[in-house]
N, C-alpha and C positions, 0 to 999 in steps of 0.2 A: 374178391369177397371178403377178406382178413381186412381192411381194411373199413367198413363200411357196419363192420363189426363192430372196434374198437370206438368208430366212430359215439355209434349206437350207444356204445354202452356207455360212454363218455358223456351228453348228454343227459343216458338216464341217471346216472351216477348226478348226476348239479342238480337234475327238477329232483332229485328223491331228497338231499343233502340243504337243503336251503340257509344259508347266514344268517342268521338270526343276531344282531349288535346285544353287545351283551355289557358290565360297566365291572370296571375293576378301583381299586382303592388300596394305592399306595405310593410308593416317590421315587421319581423320578434317579437314578444316578448313573452313574458309570462303564463301562467292563470292566475297567485295569481293576477302580474299588467294587466292584457288586455289590451285595451285600450288606458289603461295610460300611456302605456309599449312600444308605436308605436312611439318611438322616437330614433336618436345618441343617447344623454342624458342620456336612458337606457341601455345602453350596460352592464354596470359592474354587475346592481341590477340582469337582465334576467340568467344571467352568474352566476350566483350565484344561484339562485335559478333553475337552467334549472341542477346545477349540485348537489343541495339537493333536484335533484326530479320531478320539477315539470317540466311539460311537454309544450312545445314550440309549438306557435300559430303561422296564418298566420292573419296580419290583414290589408284585401282588404281595402284601400281611397277609389275607389271608388263606392263602397256598406257598408260601414264601417263598416263590421262585421266580426266577428272572423271566423277563419276556425283552422278544427288538420286537421296535417301534419304527411301524409305516415313515410316522410324518418325524424325523427328525428335529424342524426347524419347534413347530409345538410344545418339545422338548427343552425348547432351551428355554425355553420361559416362565417353564413351572421347576429350575431344577430349584433344592431344596423347601419345595412346596409341600404337605400332602395333598395330592390330587385322585383328583376322579377321572380317570379311563375311558369312556366309548367308543365301542368298535368293536371287531370281528376278531377272535380267534385261529388264528391257522399253526396249527404245528404248534409252532412256538414264539410266533411274533402276529405280535397286534396290529391288523391294521384300523389307522386313526382313525375315526368321526373328531375325539374334538377328548383333548384335555382340558381337567378346569381342572381349581379347588375345591379340596373337597368339604364340602362338609361337615365341620365336632361340632362333637353335640358337647350344652354346656350344658350338667349339673347345678341346679338349680340348690343350693344348702337352707333347709326351714329352719330356724330357730324356735 
């Protein structure tokens, strides 16, 4: 009886809480430097840390928090770039659908 109740509860939770993809803008950094590595000038250090086995993280500029990334290979391609991450957030980990260069807004000067 307990097992059936647990399975039903899990199914109801999964059905009631669909995961929607969202997108965030920020920087790829490494777990050793964290928020200090959230810049283009940190690229060489983050590359070295990743080669030495450090996990790459995503620094979200909106909430100023670090998140783990499910796709380390995609993250490696964008070290040192301002990026847009698309995926679903579960706890402190983003299950990555894509990582790409963030669109930069150019302000036009009027003379």
